[in-house]
Structure formats: structure tokens, C-alpha cells
C-alpha positions as CSV (number, residue, x, y, z in Angstrom):
1,M,126.4,19.1,90.3
2,F,128.5,18.6,87.2
3,V,126.9,21.6,85.4
4,E,127.4,23.9,88.4
5,T,131.1,22.8,88.6
6,V,131.7,23.5,84.9
7,S,129.9,26.8,85.2
8,F,132.1,27.8,88.1
9,L,135.4,26.7,86.4
10,N,134.5,28.6,83.2
11,K,133.4,31.7,85.2
12,V,130.0,31.5,83.5
13,K,126.8,32.2,85.5
14,Y,124.8,29.0,85.7
15,E,121.1,29.4,84.9
16,P,119.0,26.3,84.6
17,L,116.7,25.9,81.5
18,M,113.5,27.8,82.1
19,N,111.0,28.6,79.4
20,K,113.6,28.2,76.7
21,T,112.2,26.8,73.5
22,Q,115.4,25.7,71.7
23,V,119.0,24.8,72.5
24,A,121.8,23.4,70.4
25,W,121.9,19.7,69.6
26,I,124.7,17.9,67.8
27,N,124.0,14.9,65.6
28,E,126.8,12.8,66.8
29,A,126.7,10.5,63.8
30,D,127.7,13.4,61.5
31,C,130.1,15.2,63.9
32,I,133.8,15.1,62.7
33,G,135.3,16.8,65.7
34,C,136.5,19.9,64.0
35,T,135.9,22.0,67.2
36,K,134.6,25.0,65.3
37,C,131.4,25.0,67.3
38,I,133.3,24.8,70.6
39,Q,135.4,27.8,69.6
40,L,132.4,30.0,69.0
41,C,130.3,29.0,72.0
42,P,130.2,32.0,74.3
43,V,129.2,30.0,77.4
44,N,131.3,26.8,76.8
45,A,128.2,24.7,76.6
46,I,129.8,22.3,74.0
47,I,132.3,19.7,75.1
48,G,134.6,17.5,73.1
49,T,138.1,17.3,71.7
50,R,139.6,17.5,68.2
51,K,138.7,14.5,66.1
52,A,136.2,13.3,68.7
53,V,132.4,13.7,68.9
54,H,131.1,16.8,70.6
55,T,128.0,17.2,72.7
56,V,126.0,20.0,74.2
57,V,125.4,20.6,77.9
58,R,121.8,21.6,77.6
59,D,121.6,23.4,81.0
60,L,124.5,25.7,79.9
61,C,123.3,26.4,76.3
62,T,121.7,29.8,75.9
63,G,120.2,29.1,72.4
64,C,122.3,31.8,70.7
65,A,122.9,29.5,67.7
66,R,126.4,30.8,67.1
67,C,127.6,27.2,66.8
68,I,125.4,26.3,63.8
69,Y,126.9,28.3,60.9
70,P,130.6,27.3,61.2
71,C,129.8,23.5,61.2
72,P,131.1,21.9,58.0
73,T,128.8,18.9,58.2
74,D,125.7,20.8,59.3
75,C,125.3,18.5,62.3
76,V,124.4,21.3,64.8
77,V,120.7,22.2,65.0
78,M,118.4,23.9,67.4
79,R,115.8,21.8,69.1
């Protein structure tokens, strides 16, 4: 229900994971809360605030990998 609500509020079509091989994953131990990944996510699948650990809503992530490259600590990977 949470994912559907976030999807509706962000005006993003909700599509559950089906046959996806990889989605973004954030190593929370290395995340410094810079928000660069959040700013580049086209479907708002990354949640968190400045100077706080971020996390990925796996059901929303499309696997586009746009969040990987701006990360200064390389804590975003595809899994």
C-alpha cells in the first residue's frame, strides 16, 4: 500500500518488479546523505533527507542506474 501511495503522490505509474534483474541498492554504512542520487532518480524511488541515510524503494526502481555515477562515496550499486 505504501508503494502505491508514493507512486500516486509522485504521479509515477506503479509497476511491481517483474523479470527485472537489477535495481539500485545503497550501502547505508557508506551513505553520507548528499542527496545527489535522489535528485537524479526519474521515478523518485530513493528516499531520504540531506545528511541522513538514503534507501531505495525496490518496487519503484526501474534499474536505470542514473543514481550510481553522481555518488561521491560509490555506495550505490545495482543488484
